[in-house]
C-alpha positions as CSV (number, residue, x, y, z in Angstrom):
1,X,1.1,-20.1,-16.8
2,X,2.0,-16.5,-16.3
3,X,-0.6,-13.9,-15.4
4,X,-1.6,-11.5,-18.2
5,X,-2.1,-8.5,-15.9
6,X,-0.2,-9.1,-12.7
7,X,3.6,-8.9,-12.4
8,X,6.2,-9.8,-9.8
9,X,4.0,-12.6,-8.4
10,X,3.6,-16.3,-9.2
11,X,0.4,-17.6,-10.8
12,X,-1.5,-20.6,-9.7
13,X,0.3,-20.9,-6.4
14,X,-0.7,-20.3,-2.8
15,X,1.3,-17.3,-1.6
16,X,1.8,-15.3,1.5
17,X,1.7,-11.6,0.7
18,X,3.8,-10.9,3.8
19,X,6.7,-12.9,2.4
20,X,6.6,-11.1,-1.0
21,X,8.2,-7.9,0.5
22,X,11.0,-7.9,3.1
23,X,11.9,-5.3,5.7
24,X,15.1,-3.3,5.0
25,X,16.7,-1.2,7.6
26,X,16.0,2.5,7.2
27,X,13.9,2.0,4.1
28,X,10.4,1.8,2.6
29,X,10.4,-1.2,0.2
30,X,7.7,-1.7,-2.5
31,X,6.7,-4.4,-4.9
32,X,4.3,-3.5,-7.6
33,X,1.9,-6.2,-8.6
34,X,-0.3,-4.1,-11.1
35,X,0.3,-0.6,-12.6
36,X,-1.9,0.6,-15.4
37,X,-4.3,3.5,-16.2
38,X,-7.1,1.8,-14.2
39,X,-5.5,0.3,-11.1
40,X,-2.4,0.0,-9.1
41,X,-1.7,-2.7,-6.5
42,X,1.5,-2.4,-4.5
43,X,2.9,-4.2,-1.4
44,X,5.0,-2.1,1.0
45,X,7.2,-2.7,4.0
46,X,8.2,0.2,6.2
47,X,11.0,0.1,8.7
48,X,10.4,1.9,12.0
49,X,10.5,5.7,11.6
50,X,10.0,5.6,7.8
51,X,7.2,7.4,6.1
52,X,5.6,8.5,2.8
53,X,5.1,12.2,3.3
54,X,1.8,14.0,2.6
55,X,0.7,13.8,-1.0
56,X,-2.5,13.3,-3.1
57,X,-3.6,10.8,-5.7
58,X,-5.8,11.0,-8.7
59,X,-7.5,7.8,-7.7
60,X,-9.2,6.4,-4.6
61,X,-6.7,4.4,-2.5
62,X,-7.5,1.5,-0.2
63,X,-4.7,0.7,2.3
64,X,-4.8,-2.5,4.4
65,X,-2.2,-3.2,7.1
66,X,-0.9,-6.8,6.7
67,X,1.5,-6.8,9.6
68,X,2.2,-4.5,12.5
69,X,0.6,-1.1,12.9
70,X,0.7,2.3,11.2
71,X,-0.3,5.9,11.5
72,X,-2.3,7.0,8.5
73,X,-3.1,10.7,8.0
74,X,-6.1,11.5,5.7
75,X,-7.3,15.0,5.3
76,X,-5.3,16.2,8.3
77,X,-6.8,13.6,10.6
78,X,-4.6,10.8,12.1
79,X,-5.7,7.2,12.2
80,X,-4.0,4.3,14.0
81,X,-4.4,1.1,12.0
82,X,-3.5,-2.4,13.2
83,X,-3.0,-5.6,11.4
84,X,-6.0,-6.5,9.3
85,X,-7.5,-3.0,9.3
86,X,-8.3,-1.0,6.2
87,X,-8.8,2.7,5.4
88,X,-9.9,4.4,2.2
89,X,-8.0,7.6,1.2
90,X,-10.3,9.4,-1.3
91,X,-8.9,10.9,-4.6
92,X,-7.4,14.4,-4.2
93,X,-7.5,14.3,-0.4
94,X,-4.0,14.8,1.1
95,X,-2.7,11.7,2.9
96,X,0.5,10.3,4.5
97,X,1.7,7.0,5.9
98,X,4.1,6.7,8.9
99,X,5.7,3.7,10.6
100,X,6.0,4.1,14.3
101,X,7.1,0.4,14.2
102,X,7.9,-1.8,11.3
103,X,4.8,-2.7,9.3
104,X,3.6,-4.1,5.9
105,X,0.7,-3.0,3.9
106,X,-1.1,-3.5,0.5
107,X,-2.2,-0.5,-1.4
108,X,-4.9,-0.6,-4.1
109,X,-5.5,2.5,-6.0
110,X,-8.4,2.7,-8.5
111,X,-8.1,5.6,-11.0
112,X,-10.9,7.4,-12.8
113,X,-11.7,6.3,-16.3
114,X,-12.5,8.6,-19.2
115,X,-16.1,8.3,-20.4
């Protein structure tokens, strides 16, 4: 049975998130699992030296490092995250993600809903 809301991922199977996105030399690779007006869930792999430059989001973003380590900048302050660690990047606060070494992460963004 296919999932009604998730995409690019098998239903009713035990999966390793780490294996759903591969490293590619000199690239940031992403795999979107959910993208709608309420939430976005995306897996990423970053090769060493790759980054997503400073930007903002309309939603609160929760980033969890799945493998390796990363430098996450939130509101101008650098944070070193290792495997298994999570940081929340609040809506409208500038943030960036940099790979000093290859790493993988999952990003969950929750967007504001109209009343």
